[in-house]
Backbone as CSV, one residue per row, in Angstrom:
resi,resn,N_x,N_y,N_z,CA_x,CA_y,CA_z,C_x,C_y,C_z
1,MET,79.698,98.475,58.265,79.646,97.246,59.218,79.999,97.697,60.519
2,ALA,79.250,97.191,61.581,79.440,97.556,62.947,80.694,97.025,63.421
3,ARG,81.561,97.766,64.050,82.844,97.297,64.535,82.776,96.347,65.691
4,HIS,81.638,96.444,66.477,81.593,95.624,67.698,81.273,94.190,67.316
5,SER,80.884,93.817,66.164,80.620,92.507,65.847,81.772,91.654,65.339
6,THR,82.935,92.309,65.157,84.168,91.696,64.664,84.614,90.587,65.560
7,GLN,84.850,89.365,64.884,85.343,88.221,65.720,86.506,87.530,64.882
8,THR,87.160,86.668,65.511,88.258,85.849,64.740,87.648,84.601,64.232
9,ASP,86.506,84.193,64.603,85.796,83.074,63.979,84.412,83.207,64.013
10,GLY,83.654,82.183,63.604,82.253,82.365,63.431,81.440,82.112,64.593
11,THR,82.066,81.878,65.736,81.344,81.458,66.975,81.036,82.586,67.843
12,GLY,81.661,83.888,67.653,81.466,84.982,68.477,82.301,84.832,69.642
13,GLU,83.320,84.056,69.677,84.117,83.811,70.920,85.626,84.348,70.577
14,GLY,85.804,84.996,69.521,87.228,85.440,69.157,87.853,86.394,70.192
15,PRO,89.006,86.607,70.168,89.573,87.623,71.083,89.206,88.992,70.944
16,GLY,88.697,89.346,69.733,88.275,90.700,69.544,86.892,90.955,69.731
17,TYR,86.091,89.922,70.255,84.665,89.976,70.351,84.278,90.939,71.470
18,ALA,83.374,91.783,71.070,82.577,92.583,72.018,83.504,93.622,72.769
19,VAL,84.622,93.981,72.139,85.490,95.057,72.824,84.813,96.329,72.894
20,ILE,84.205,96.711,71.632,83.547,98.074,71.523,82.367,98.106,72.432
21,PRO,81.431,97.156,72.451,80.258,97.195,73.327,80.680,97.312,74.781
22,GLY,81.664,96.595,75.161,82.136,96.615,76.462,82.588,98.027,76.886
23,ARG,83.375,98.643,75.959,83.826,100.009,76.236,82.670,100.955,76.296
24,ALA,81.736,100.747,75.348,80.537,101.752,75.353,79.654,101.518,76.622
25,ALA,79.551,100.304,77.110,78.754,100.087,78.327,79.521,100.670,79.521
26,ARG,80.821,100.533,79.555,81.659,101.190,80.584,81.516,102.644,80.599
27,SER,81.646,103.228,79.297,81.487,104.681,79.161,80.159,105.201,79.685
28,ASN,79.067,104.490,79.328,77.690,104.958,79.765,77.582,104.866,81.347
29,GLN,78.240,103.651,81.799,78.136,103.574,83.324,78.916,104.650,84.090
30,LEU,80.092,105.044,83.505,80.940,106.018,84.154,80.169,107.432,84.138
31,LYS,79.421,107.704,82.983,78.729,108.857,82.935,77.603,109.038,83.941
32,THR,76.852,107.931,84.103,75.772,107.809,85.025,76.283,107.864,86.423
33,GLN,77.412,107.201,86.743,77.915,107.223,88.092,78.431,108.699,88.379
34,SER,79.101,109.284,87.452,79.536,110.616,87.650,78.314,111.627,87.982
35,ALA,77.253,111.450,87.273,76.026,112.316,87.497,75.486,111.993,88.930
36,VAL,75.460,110.658,89.357,74.951,110.416,90.668,75.870,110.970,91.736
37,HIS,77.051,110.830,91.619,78.051,111.430,92.528,77.955,112.954,92.640
38,ALA,77.756,113.575,91.392,77.476,114.970,91.525,76.278,115.405,92.269
39,ARG,75.176,114.647,92.138,73.962,114.929,92.915,74.219,114.724,94.346
40,ILE,74.933,113.682,94.781,75.254,113.315,96.084,76.095,114.635,96.715
41,ARG,77.103,114.981,96.013,77.944,116.065,96.492,77.110,117.315,96.698
42,GLY,76.237,117.587,95.704,75.355,118.770,95.813,74.461,118.731,97.023
43,ALA,73.902,117.496,97.303,73.058,117.418,98.401,73.721,117.456,99.725
44,MET,75.074,117.152,99.737,75.721,117.206,101.063,76.314,118.552,101.396
45,VAL,76.189,119.522,100.545,76.645,120.893,100.887,76.055,121.447,102.048
46,TYR,74.795,121.425,102.235,74.134,121.960,103.511,74.555,121.253,104.764
47,PRO,74.533,119.910,104.831,74.893,119.279,106.039,76.357,119.494,106.350
48,LEU,77.269,119.584,105.318,78.656,119.861,105.639,78.891,121.277,106.131
49,PHE,78.045,122.160,105.652,78.139,123.535,106.082,77.790,123.609,107.627
50,LEU,76.630,122.918,107.837,76.241,122.927,109.424,77.364,122.263,110.217
51,LEU,78.000,121.257,109.759,79.088,120.603,110.516,80.234,121.609,110.676
52,CYS,80.571,122.226,109.685,81.726,123.161,109.852,81.425,124.336,110.714
53,VAL,80.179,124.803,110.708,79.888,125.926,111.560,79.864,125.443,112.997
54,SER,79.307,124.252,113.222,79.180,123.720,114.612,80.583,123.426,115.180
55,VAL,81.507,122.997,114.330,82.931,122.642,114.760,83.602,124.026,115.147
56,ILE,83.374,125.009,114.381,83.961,126.348,114.747,83.417,126.845,115.954
57,VAL,82.099,126.798,116.140,81.421,127.273,117.373,82.019,126.565,118.563
58,VAL,81.917,125.338,118.542,82.460,124.477,119.666,83.905,124.771,119.918
59,GLY,84.657,124.882,118.831,86.087,125.144,119.069,86.322,126.491,119.748
60,VAL,85.632,127.510,119.325,85.860,128.774,119.923,85.412,128.752,121.456
61,LEU,84.296,128.120,121.689,83.895,127.972,123.080,84.794,127.279,123.977
62,THR,85.261,126.189,123.483,86.130,125.305,124.313,87.595,125.855,124.379
63,THR,88.041,126.668,123.457,89.321,127.211,123.418,89.519,128.464,124.162
64,PHE,88.473,129.348,123.985,88.714,130.770,124.523,87.727,130.959,125.681
65,VAL,86.458,130.458,125.658,85.503,130.892,126.650,85.476,129.872,127.842
66,VAL,85.369,128.622,127.623,85.132,127.692,128.723,86.390,127.704,129.661
67,PRO,87.680,127.655,129.188,88.756,127.632,130.094,88.764,128.786,131.137
68,LYS,88.359,129.965,130.735,88.291,131.129,131.592,87.313,130.998,132.678
69,PHE,86.059,130.400,132.264,85.116,130.230,133.299,85.475,129.209,134.302
70,ILE,86.048,128.031,133.751,86.419,126.892,134.657,87.539,127.507,135.608
71,GLU,88.536,128.206,135.049,89.605,128.734,135.951,89.036,129.668,136.915
72,MET,88.045,130.482,136.637,87.452,131.415,137.604,86.760,130.617,138.715
73,PHE,86.025,129.596,138.382,85.257,128.811,139.384,86.247,128.091,140.258
74,VAL,87.215,127.518,139.640,88.233,126.721,140.418,88.880,127.604,141.368
75,ASN,89.225,128.767,141.087,89.956,129.805,141.895,89.073,130.192,143.090
76,SER,87.817,130.191,142.817,86.950,130.614,143.877,86.452,129.466,144.773
77,ASN,87.183,128.171,144.576,86.938,127.008,145.358,85.501,126.602,145.312
78,GLN,84.866,126.728,144.216,83.426,126.415,144.014,83.449,124.924,143.465
79,GLU,82.573,124.155,143.877,82.348,122.804,143.301,81.682,122.858,141.988
80,LEU,82.344,122.297,140.971,81.836,122.310,139.636,80.769,121.374,139.327
81,PRO,79.638,121.615,138.655,78.669,120.726,138.294,79.259,119.446,137.397
82,LEU,78.484,118.430,137.429,78.975,117.290,136.617,79.197,117.550,135.157
83,PRO,78.235,118.192,134.441,78.554,118.560,133.025,79.862,119.360,132.851
84,THR,80.066,120.319,133.796,81.319,121.138,133.666,82.455,120.350,133.932
85,LYS,82.410,119.370,134.854,83.585,118.498,135.155,83.882,117.563,133.936
86,LEU,82.944,117.075,133.298,83.072,116.252,132.068,83.672,117.068,130.988
87,LEU,83.192,118.190,130.814,83.772,119.060,129.725,85.239,119.401,130.001
88,ASP,85.502,119.745,131.308,86.890,120.069,131.705,87.778,118.831,131.461
89,MET,87.398,117.662,131.813,88.169,116.438,131.674,88.393,116.291,130.159
90,GLY,87.383,116.347,129.275,87.606,116.154,127.971,88.535,117.148,127.272
91,MET,88.382,118.407,127.700,89.280,119.387,127.201,90.783,119.263,127.609
92,THR,90.913,118.786,128.884,92.272,118.601,129.427,92.938,117.309,128.695
93,PHE,92.055,116.373,128.487,92.672,115.188,127.712,93.089,115.590,126.335
94,VAL,92.278,116.194,125.631,92.687,116.673,124.219,93.849,117.427,124.270
95,LYS,93.976,118.387,125.326,95.131,119.344,125.355,96.411,118.636,125.660
96,ASP,96.344,117.843,126.645,97.522,117.068,127.019,97.948,115.844,126.267
97,SER,96.942,115.162,125.716,97.184,113.921,125.007,96.762,113.947,123.594
98,TRP,96.869,115.096,122.940,96.330,115.171,121.585,97.089,114.167,120.694
99,TRP,98.252,113.863,121.001,99.121,112.914,120.180,98.534,111.520,120.319
100,VAL,97.901,111.179,121.539,97.260,109.803,121.602,96.094,109.806,120.689
101,VAL,95.328,110.861,120.636,94.194,110.842,119.814,94.545,110.726,118.273
102,LEU,95.660,111.416,117.897,96.175,111.250,116.497,96.661,109.880,116.190
103,ILE,97.414,109.289,117.148,97.868,107.934,116.931,96.638,106.941,116.813
104,GLY,95.662,107.127,117.696,94.461,106.285,117.694,93.711,106.352,116.368
105,LEU,93.615,107.625,115.851,92.855,107.818,114.580,93.673,107.102,113.400
106,ALA,95.035,107.327,113.531,95.890,106.745,112.404,95.812,105.147,112.422
107,GLY,95.882,104.704,113.674,95.727,103.158,113.945,94.414,102.658,113.347
108,LEU,93.381,103.383,113.721,92.004,102.911,113.228,91.890,102.980,111.856
109,THR,92.447,104.046,111.168,92.478,104.067,109.747,93.232,102.930,109.129
110,GLY,94.362,102.725,109.605,95.163,101.551,109.057,94.495,100.245,109.277
111,LEU,93.877,99.929,110.375,93.092,98.697,110.541,91.879,98.654,109.659
112,VAL,91.213,99.738,109.341,90.104,99.656,108.371,90.661,99.360,106.879
113,MET,91.801,100.006,106.627,92.362,99.769,105.409,92.814,98.290,105.166
114,ILE,93.349,97.653,106.243,93.822,96.397,106.147,92.619,95.388,106.094
115,ALA,91.577,95.771,106.796,90.379,95.011,106.838,89.693,95.002,105.434
116,LEU,89.741,96.051,104.724,89.131,96.069,103.371,89.807,95.245,102.419
117,ARG,91.206,94.986,102.659,91.939,94.117,101.721,91.643,92.669,101.980
118,GLU,91.132,92.367,103.234,90.735,90.870,103.390,89.368,90.604,102.852
119,LYS,89.339,89.635,101.933,88.164,89.406,101.207,86.785,89.022,102.173
120,ARG,87.108,88.279,103.124,85.995,87.842,103.990,85.439,89.042,104.739
121,LEU,86.337,89.863,105.284,85.940,91.063,106.082,85.250,92.024,105.094
122,ARG,85.704,92.214,103.926,85.166,93.065,102.937,83.803,92.664,102.600
123,LEU,83.656,91.338,102.386,82.328,90.749,102.038,81.322,91.012,103.216
124,SER,81.721,90.943,104.375,80.841,91.123,105.476,80.502,92.588,105.559
125,LEU,81.415,93.415,105.356,81.213,94.949,105.432,80.269,95.309,104.275
126,ASP,80.549,94.878,103.072,79.602,95.081,102.037,78.244,94.653,102.129
127,HIS,78.115,93.514,102.731,76.791,92.968,103.065,76.080,93.840,104.025
128,THR,76.776,94.375,105.032,76.301,95.285,106.047,75.737,96.447,105.406
129,LEU,76.564,97.086,104.487,76.311,98.281,103.790,75.000,98.117,102.979
130,MET,74.739,96.965,102.463,73.556,96.736,101.643,72.273,96.646,102.517
131,ARG,72.543,96.321,103.752,71.342,96.203,104.817,71.175,97.354,105.659
132,MET,71.937,98.384,105.530,71.785,99.557,106.400,70.542,100.292,106.088
133,PRO,69.858,100.753,107.150,68.687,101.745,106.804,69.075,102.915,106.050
134,LEU,68.292,103.257,105.106,68.434,104.496,104.214,69.579,104.315,103.320
135,PHE,70.790,104.232,103.799,71.969,104.275,102.883,72.032,102.943,102.172
136,GLY,71.603,101.922,102.846,71.569,100.462,102.097,70.726,100.487,100.999
137,GLN,69.491,101.144,101.054,68.525,101.196,100.004,69.223,101.976,98.712
138,VAL,69.831,103.065,99.067,70.399,103.841,97.977,71.481,103.029,97.409
139,ASN,72.437,102.222,98.107,73.439,101.511,97.715,72.792,100.333,96.751
140,GLN,71.780,99.690,97.125,71.139,98.625,96.426,70.616,99.124,95.209
141,LYS,70.043,100.248,95.040,69.452,100.810,93.821,70.510,101.165,92.920
142,LEU,71.605,101.645,93.359,72.859,102.021,92.545,73.418,100.753,91.909
143,GLN,73.541,99.641,92.674,74.159,98.454,92.182,73.199,97.812,91.114
144,ILE,71.872,97.796,91.384,71.003,97.183,90.414,71.020,98.055,89.054
145,ALA,71.010,99.390,89.237,71.085,100.251,88.060,72.425,99.942,87.227
146,ARG,73.453,99.822,87.889,74.786,99.530,87.322,74.675,98.323,86.423
147,PHE,74.128,97.228,87.233,74.063,95.879,86.614,73.122,95.878,85.422
148,ALA,71.917,96.485,85.487,71.070,96.397,84.411,71.541,97.160,83.214
149,ARG,72.148,98.383,83.528,72.467,99.244,82.382,73.745,98.541,81.612
150,THR,74.650,98.061,82.373,75.862,97.410,81.709,75.517,96.146,80.935
151,LEU,74.618,95.378,81.596,74.225,94.103,80.949,73.343,94.370,79.735
152,GLY,72.416,95.309,79.875,71.550,95.743,78.649,72.439,96.236,77.543
153,SER,73.415,97.184,77.866,74.182,97.735,76.788,75.050,96.713,76.078
154,LEU,75.607,95.776,76.825,76.406,94.689,76.225,75.624,93.753,75.373
155,MET,74.330,93.345,75.892,73.499,92.429,75.028,72.979,93.184,73.813
156,ARG,72.678,94.508,73.895,72.255,95.240,72.745,73.371,95.250,71.720
157,GLY,74.700,95.250,72.200,75.758,95.326,71.288,76.117,93.906,70.715
158,GLY,75.290,92.869,71.097,75.587,91.659,70.448,76.332,90.620,71.318
159,VAL,76.689,90.947,72.580,77.430,90.043,73.459,76.422,88.962,73.926
160,ARG,76.802,87.697,73.994,76.052,86.650,74.543,75.885,86.821,76.037
161,ILE,74.744,86.441,76.650,74.269,86.739,77.861,75.384,86.336,79.012
162,VAL,75.817,85.105,78.871,76.756,84.575,79.800,78.097,85.408,79.946
163,GLU,78.526,85.783,78.735,79.870,86.610,78.533,79.439,88.064,79.126
164,ALA,78.307,88.547,78.852,77.907,89.879,79.372,77.728,89.850,80.823
165,ILE,77.193,88.787,81.414,77.136,88.699,82.882,78.457,88.696,83.574
166,ASN,79.542,87.995,82.929,80.813,87.877,83.447,81.473,89.249,83.425
167,THR,81.159,90.089,82.410,81.818,91.456,82.189,81.102,92.289,83.210
168,THR,79.850,92.150,83.466,79.082,93.022,84.372,79.695,92.945,85.795
169,ARG,80.145,91.870,86.171,80.700,91.607,87.636,81.673,92.743,87.850
170,GLY,82.505,93.202,86.784,83.567,94.160,87.061,83.047,95.528,87.278
171,VAL,81.787,95.911,87.123,81.306,97.193,87.181,80.692,97.453,88.616
172,THR,80.555,96.402,89.328,79.877,96.506,90.709,80.949,96.947,91.637
173,SER,80.503,97.834,92.575,81.512,98.249,93.561,81.339,97.587,95.025
174,ASN,80.452,96.672,95.049,80.112,96.016,96.173,80.363,94.489,96.134
175,LEU,81.222,93.986,96.998,81.602,92.587,96.853,80.388,91.629,97.183
176,ALA,79.477,91.917,98.005,78.369,91.062,98.222,77.495,90.987,97.043
177,PHE,77.274,92.084,96.348,76.505,92.210,95.141,77.208,91.488,94.024
178,GLU,78.449,91.601,94.013,79.204,90.957,92.977,79.125,89.398,93.143
179,ARG,79.032,88.915,94.332,78.870,87.502,94.441,77.520,87.107,93.955
180,GLY,76.489,87.900,94.232,75.236,87.690,93.597,75.203,87.534,92.188
181,VAL,75.940,88.410,91.498,76.088,88.378,90.094,76.772,87.118,89.543
182,SER,77.812,86.651,90.308,78.473,85.358,90.021,77.525,84.272,90.170
183,ASN,76.669,84.294,91.212,75.572,83.199,91.339,74.631,83.319,90.147
184,ILE,74.270,84.335,89.555,73.463,84.398,88.385,74.105,83.733,87.249
185,GLU,75.410,84.030,87.042,76.125,83.468,85.980,76.199,81.920,86.143
186,THR,76.330,81.430,87.345,76.379,80.009,87.542,74.965,79.426,87.350
187,GLN,73.921,80.032,87.682,72.627,79.536,87.336,72.362,79.519,85.849
188,LEU,72.820,80.567,85.152,72.701,80.531,83.670,73.366,79.423,83.016
189,LEU,74.553,79.115,83.532,75.333,78.008,82.920,74.601,76.629,83.093
190,LYS,73.726,76.621,84.237,73.038,75.335,84.494,71.680,75.349,83.726
191,GLY,71.487,76.305,82.942,70.259,76.290,82.134,69.036,77.115,82.621
192,SER,69.255,77.879,83.697,68.171,78.813,84.390,68.039,79.945,83.374
193,THR,66.822,80.507,83.465,66.568,81.864,82.823,67.166,82.964,83.743
194,LEU,67.404,84.116,83.107,67.893,85.196,83.817,67.015,85.665,84.863
195,ALA,65.565,85.663,84.527,64.745,86.110,85.603,64.703,85.200,86.703
196,LYS,64.773,83.950,86.531,64.677,82.932,87.669,66.001,83.096,88.514
197,ALA,67.182,83.297,87.815,68.453,83.511,88.521,68.395,84.725,89.428
198,ILE,67.933,85.849,88.837,67.744,87.094,89.554,66.904,86.915,90.717
199,GLU,65.840,86.217,90.559,64.770,86.145,91.688,65.357,85.388,92.887
200,GLU,66.359,84.486,92.640,66.879,83.858,93.765,67.981,84.610,94.573
201,GLN,68.374,85.729,94.077,69.479,86.531,94.757,68.825,87.536,95.684
202,PRO,69.469,87.773,96.891,68.906,88.561,97.940,68.953,90.117,97.636
203,TYR,69.827,90.540,96.730,69.971,91.946,96.546,69.217,92.542,95.318
204,PHE,68.366,91.713,94.728,67.674,92.087,93.716,66.101,92.166,94.027
205,SER,65.404,93.229,93.529,63.927,93.423,93.905,63.203,92.475,93.026
206,GLU,61.910,92.303,93.436,61.064,91.467,92.723,60.628,92.023,91.470
207,ILE,60.484,93.449,91.410,60.152,94.092,90.170,61.227,93.896,89.054
208,THR,62.507,93.788,89.520,63.631,93.592,88.514,63.427,92.233,87.959
209,SER,63.232,91.135,88.692,63.004,89.871,88.037,61.822,89.822,87.169
210,ASN,60.724,90.521,87.587,59.502,90.574,86.756,59.688,91.144,85.401
211,MET,60.316,92.283,85.432,60.623,93.057,84.272,61.516,92.178,83.288
212,VAL,62.556,91.534,83.915,63.415,90.718,83.083,62.704,89.567,82.403
213,ALA,61.703,89.001,83.211,60.935,87.882,82.691,60.008,88.405,81.543
214,VAL,59.550,89.633,81.600,58.795,90.125,80.489,59.763,90.333,79.257
215,GLY,60.874,90.799,79.494,61.853,91.056,78.356,62.210,89.721,77.706
216,GLU,62.419,88.686,78.547,62.770,87.337,77.920,61.564,86.799,77.169
217,GLU,60.374,86.994,77.630,59.181,86.442,76.876,58.945,87.235,75.640
218,THR,59.244,88.436,75.619,58.953,89.255,74.468,60.177,89.431,73.464
219,GLY,61.312,88.890,73.849,62.452,89.046,72.972,63.126,90.392,73.091
220,MET,62.812,91.170,74.043,63.293,92.556,74.202,64.039,92.671,75.500
221,LEU,64.872,91.677,75.861,65.564,91.826,77.119,66.509,92.847,77.235
222,PRO,67.308,93.249,76.262,68.184,94.319,76.462,67.489,95.623,76.730
223,GLU,66.425,95.935,75.938,65.630,97.179,76.245,64.960,97.168,77.520
224,MET,64.540,96.022,77.977,63.886,95.912,79.334,64.919,96.233,80.410
225,LEU,66.127,95.668,80.253,67.181,95.907,81.244,67.657,97.368,81.270
226,LEU,67.669,98.036,80.197,67.991,99.491,80.118,66.855,100.271,80.777
227,GLU,65.551,99.785,80.633,64.354,100.443,81.302,64.549,100.222,82.788
228,VAL,65.024,99.055,83.186,65.110,98.861,84.563,66.198,99.795,85.180
229,ALA,67.344,100.002,84.389,68.331,100.914,84.845,67.858,102.326,84.973
230,ASP,67.045,102.780,83.968,66.542,104.115,84.000,65.594,104.374,85.291
231,MET,64.789,103.290,85.513,63.797,103.365,86.645,64.610,103.438,87.883
232,TYR,65.676,102.670,88.130,66.347,102.696,89.379,67.310,103.905,89.499
233,ASP,67.703,104.462,88.439,68.378,105.752,88.506,67.451,106.747,88.985
234,GLN,66.341,106.843,88.605,65.361,107.841,88.967,65.051,107.586,90.425
235,GLU,64.774,106.307,90.928,64.519,105.959,92.324,65.732,106.275,93.156
236,CYS,66.882,106.020,92.597,68.140,106.225,93.358,68.254,107.840,93.782
237,GLU,67.874,108.679,92.717,67.968,110.072,92.854,67.040,110.511,93.899
238,SER,65.804,109.982,93.914,64.758,110.240,94.893,65.248,109.841,96.291
239,ALA,65.826,108.567,96.405,66.277,108.097,97.656,67.415,108.914,98.219
240,ILE,68.252,109.332,97.258,69.348,110.362,97.731,68.826,111.535,98.290
241,ASN,67.785,112.183,97.606,67.151,113.335,98.053,66.563,113.115,99.411
242,SER,65.916,112.029,99.566,65.156,111.751,100.833,66.216,111.597,101.949
243,VAL,67.384,110.943,101.699,68.366,110.724,102.730,68.984,111.970,103.261
244,THR,69.329,112.866,102.197,70.024,114.037,102.506,68.938,115.174,103.163
245,THR,67.688,114.913,102.761,66.644,115.764,103.529,66.541,115.405,104.966
246,LEU,66.670,114.174,105.209,66.606,113.675,106.658,67.971,113.926,107.365
247,LEU,69.034,113.975,106.602,70.356,114.119,107.170,70.469,115.528,107.760
248,GLY,69.903,116.586,107.133,70.013,117.876,107.658,69.440,118.044,109.122
249,PRO,68.196,117.707,109.182,67.659,117.810,110.669,68.248,116.886,111.595
250,ILE,68.757,115.769,111.170,69.418,114.861,112.177,70.712,115.464,112.618
251,MET,71.468,116.018,111.758,72.713,116.751,112.193,72.564,117.952,112.890
252,ILE,71.436,118.628,112.684,71.026,119.860,113.522,70.810,119.384,114.829
253,VAL,69.984,118.364,115.080,69.693,117.831,116.503,71.017,117.359,117.188
254,VAL,71.820,116.563,116.508,73.021,116.110,117.083,73.990,117.185,117.443
255,LEU,74.266,118.014,116.481,75.168,119.156,116.702,74.615,120.113,117.637
256,GLY,73.322,120.348,117.627,72.706,121.107,118.696,72.829,120.662,120.074
257,ALA,72.758,119.352,120.144,72.986,118.706,121.545,74.353,118.862,122.039
258,ILE,75.315,118.817,121.075,76.675,119.068,121.483,76.931,120.464,121.934
259,VAL,76.509,121.401,121.070,76.613,122.844,121.483,75.796,123.043,122.788
260,GLY,74.619,122.550,122.882,73.897,122.753,124.117,74.524,122.209,125.286
261,PHE,75.161,121.178,125.204,75.931,120.487,126.369,77.004,121.573,126.754
262,VAL,77.786,122.111,125.895,78.821,123.032,126.275,78.259,124.247,126.800
263,VAL,77.148,124.786,126.344,76.454,126.056,126.924,76.054,125.679,128.342
264,VAL,75.403,124.506,128.602,74.881,124.136,129.863,76.038,123.939,130.874
265,ALA,77.134,123.460,130.310,78.297,123.228,131.178,78.882,124.606,131.641
266,ILE,78.675,125.550,130.745,79.161,127.008,131.144,78.191,127.675,132.158
267,LEU,76.819,127.595,131.884,75.871,128.304,132.584,75.557,127.779,133.844
268,LEU,75.631,126.467,134.111,75.331,125.836,135.408,76.085,126.427,136.525
269,PRO,77.404,126.669,136.395,78.208,127.190,137.552,77.687,128.690,137.855
270,ILE,77.432,129.386,136.680,76.913,130.736,136.800,75.577,130.739,137.596
271,PHE,74.701,129.963,137.345,73.373,129.893,137.974,73.517,129.525,139.456
272,ARG,74.547,128.500,139.655,74.736,128.088,141.027,75.251,129.284,141.816
273,THR,76.263,130.031,141.269,76.785,131.141,142.030,75.765,132.138,142.230
274,SER,74.905,132.433,141.285,73.866,133.537,141.458,72.903,133.011,142.620
275,THR,72.493,131.760,142.618,71.723,131.185,143.688,72.357,131.335,145.081
276,MET,73.585,131.081,145.116,74.370,131.232,146.398,74.356,132.580,146.896
277,ILE,74.579,133.541,145.982,74.644,134.959,146.346,73.241,135.502,146.729
278,GLY,72.162,134.937,146.109,70.850,135.275,146.413,70.479,134.903,147.786
C-alpha cells in the first residue's frame, strides 16, 4: 500500500495526509533547481573571467602607470586634458577617501537587506524582477516550471488540488508570483477551474493555461502540469544560454570602454606634448 495515501480519517484531511508526496515534490524541485543553478554558474564563467581580467588591467594602470604620467605632466606645468583630469580626480578620491566608499557600500547593502524584509518593498522589487528585459523572462519561466512541477507531483500523489496549490506557494522564490498563486487558490475556492484561474494571473503564459485546460478536459491534469514543467525547464535553459551569450559581448563593450577611457587619459597628454614639440 502506498504510504502517501495514509490519513487519519476517510476525508483525506488527516494530519498525516500527503506528507510523502509533498516531500517527493520538494525533492524533485530541489534537484531541478540545483541543475538550473549549475547551468547558470557554468554560463557565467566566461563573463566573470572577463570582469576579473579587466579589473586587474585597470588596477595596474591606475596604480602604477597613470600616477607616474600625471606626476610627470604636472611637474612640467602642462595643462591636463579633461579625461586625464577626471581620471586623476577619481583616483585621488579613492586613494584619500577609500573609507567613505566602504562605508557607502556597507550602508547601501544594509538598506537593501532592510528593504527586502519589508513585504511591500519586496513585492515591488519582485514585480520589477519579473518585468525586467531578458532576466525577467528567465525568472518567469523558472517560477512557472517550479509551480507546475510541484503541483503536478502533489496531485499525482493524491493531494487535492486546493491543498496542493497551498503547498505550492512555498516553493516559489518570488513574492509577486506567490501572490499570483494565492489568487489562483482563491479562485479555485470560488468554484473556478484551474485553467481559468491561471489565465487571469499576469505572470502565467497563455500556453500554460491552454495546456492546463486540456489536462482538465482529458482527466490528465497532473501529467499535463509535469509536461508544462518540462517544457519550461527546456525554455529556461535556452533563455539562460541566450542571456549569457549576450552578456559576454555586453561586458566586453562596457569593460572595453572603461579600459579605453584610461588609455585615452594617458595618451592625450603625450599626443599634446608631441604636438607642442613638433
